[in-house]
C-alpha positions in Angstrom: 172.4 89.1 94.2 168.7 89.6 94.2 167.0 90.7 97.5 163.3 91.3 98.1 162.5 93.6 100.9 159.3 94.2 102.9 158.5 96.5 105.8 155.5 97.2 108.0 153.4 94.1 107.3 151.6 94.9 110.6 149.9 91.5 110.9 148.1 91.6 107.5 147.9 88.0 106.3 146.6 89.0 102.9 149.6 91.4 102.3 152.1 88.8 103.6 150.6 86.4 101.2 151.0 88.9 98.3 154.6 89.4 99.3 155.1 85.6 99.4 153.7 85.4 95.8 156.3 87.9 94.7 159.0 85.8 96.4 157.8 82.7 94.5 157.6 84.7 91.3 160.9 86.6 91.5 163.1 83.9 93.2 165.3 86.1 95.3 168.6 85.0 96.9 167.6 86.6 100.2 164.8 88.4 102.0 165.1 91.4 104.2 162.2 92.2 106.6 162.4 95.7 108.1 160.2 95.3 111.1 156.7 95.8 112.4 155.8 92.4 111.2 152.9 91.2 113.5 151.3 94.0 115.5 149.4 96.8 113.9 150.4 99.4 116.5 148.2 101.7 118.6 148.0 104.5 116.1 147.4 102.4 113.0 144.0 101.1 111.8 143.6 97.3 111.6 145.1 96.1 108.3 143.3 94.0 105.8 142.9 90.4 107.1 144.6 91.0 110.4 146.0 87.7 111.5 149.5 87.8 113.0 149.5 84.0 113.4 148.9 83.5 109.7 151.7 86.0 109.0 154.0 83.8 111.1 153.0 80.7 109.0 153.5 82.6 105.7 156.9 84.0 106.6 158.0 80.9 108.5 157.5 78.7 105.4 160.0 80.6 103.3 162.9 78.6 101.9 164.9 81.8 101.2 167.4 83.1 103.8 165.9 85.9 105.9 167.5 88.9 107.6 164.9 90.6 109.9 165.2 93.7 112.0 163.0 94.7 114.8 160.5 97.6 114.5 158.9 99.8 117.1 155.8 97.7 117.0 157.6 94.3 117.4 157.4 93.1 121.0 159.5 90.6 122.9 156.8 88.0 122.5 157.1 88.3 118.7 160.6 86.8 118.9 159.2 83.7 120.5 156.7 83.0 117.7 158.8 84.0 114.6 161.1 81.3 113.2 163.9 83.8 112.6 165.8 86.3 114.8 164.9 90.0 114.9 168.1 92.0 115.1 168.2 95.7 116.0 170.0 96.4 112.8 172.0 94.4 110.1 174.8 95.1 107.7 174.4 93.6 104.2 177.2 93.5 101.6 177.1 92.1 98.1 180.8 92.3 97.6 180.8 95.9 96.4 178.3 97.9 98.4 177.3 98.4 102.1 173.7 98.5 103.2 172.6 99.2 106.7 169.1 97.6 107.4 167.3 99.2 110.3 163.6 99.8 111.0 164.0 103.5 111.1 162.4 104.7 114.3 165.9 105.0 115.8 167.4 107.1 113.0 168.4 110.7 113.6 166.2 113.3 111.8 169.1 114.8 110.0 170.9 112.6 107.4 174.3 114.1 108.2 173.9 112.7 111.8 173.7 109.1 110.5 177.1 107.8 111.2 177.9 105.4 108.3 180.6 105.5 105.7 180.2 107.6 102.6 178.3 105.8 99.8 176.4 103.5 102.3 172.7 102.8 101.6 170.5 103.1 104.7 167.6 100.8 104.2 164.7 101.4 106.5 160.9 101.2 106.9 158.8 102.9 109.6 157.5 105.9 107.6 155.3 103.8 105.3 156.4 105.8 102.3 158.7 104.6 99.4 162.1 106.5 99.3 165.0 105.9 96.9 167.5 108.8 96.7 171.0 110.0 97.4 171.1 112.5 100.2 174.5 114.0 100.6 177.0 111.3 101.2 174.5 108.4 101.7 171.6 106.8 100.0 168.2 106.5 101.7 166.0 103.7 100.7 162.6 102.6 102.0 160.3 100.1 100.3 157.2 101.7 101.8 154.6 99.6 103.6 153.3 96.3 102.5 150.0 96.8 104.4 149.5 100.3 105.6 150.9 102.8 103.1 150.7 106.5 103.6 150.5 109.6 101.3 148.3 107.8 98.8 151.0 105.3 97.9 149.9 101.8 97.1 151.1 98.8 99.1 154.7 98.2 98.1 157.9 96.2 98.6 161.5 96.6 97.6 163.9 94.9 95.2 167.7 95.2 95.4 169.8 93.8 92.6 173.4 94.6 91.5 173.6 98.0 93.3 170.1 99.2 92.3 167.1 99.6 94.6 163.5 99.9 93.5 160.3 100.4 95.5 157.6 98.5 93.6 153.9 98.2 93.9 152.4 94.7 93.7 151.5 95.2 90.0 155.2 95.6 89.2 155.2 99.4 88.8 158.3 101.2 89.9 157.5 103.8 92.5 161.0 105.0 93.4 164.5 104.0 92.2 168.1 104.7 93.1 171.5 103.2 92.2 174.8 102.9 94.1 176.7 102.7 90.8 
């Protein structure tokens, strides 16, 4: 199963379009959106080509199944304009592995306080930094931010396939990688 993952689009139509191009190119079986899709938030700068309505059109035209979780910048009104549901969290299984998808602002600071079964991957956004590593009994994955990356990382997205997660920049370079195998 091939899954493409984006987080923290924050209303950037140009970055949503770049992600859409990756979807068309890589032909995933599923899309996971990790929140903060339309609004840029009060502490963030305006992203490139800020146009939440265009982001809705770009994401709404996808023919691939979407699982989307709500971020701290996603408002109630966003649910009315998006053509898919924003859940608080979602469990994804590929027959072998468990992945908890959540935006990340609700996660405890200490990994050992995250109450999931051993070996689970916790897939989150929110921090705008790619992460792919085993921490104690769990795996922590973050695709980084599609539009407002931090710590000098480029805009990025995630790819999950057969137990392996990669955070990639839009040129295809692997920024971070981890495997459940």
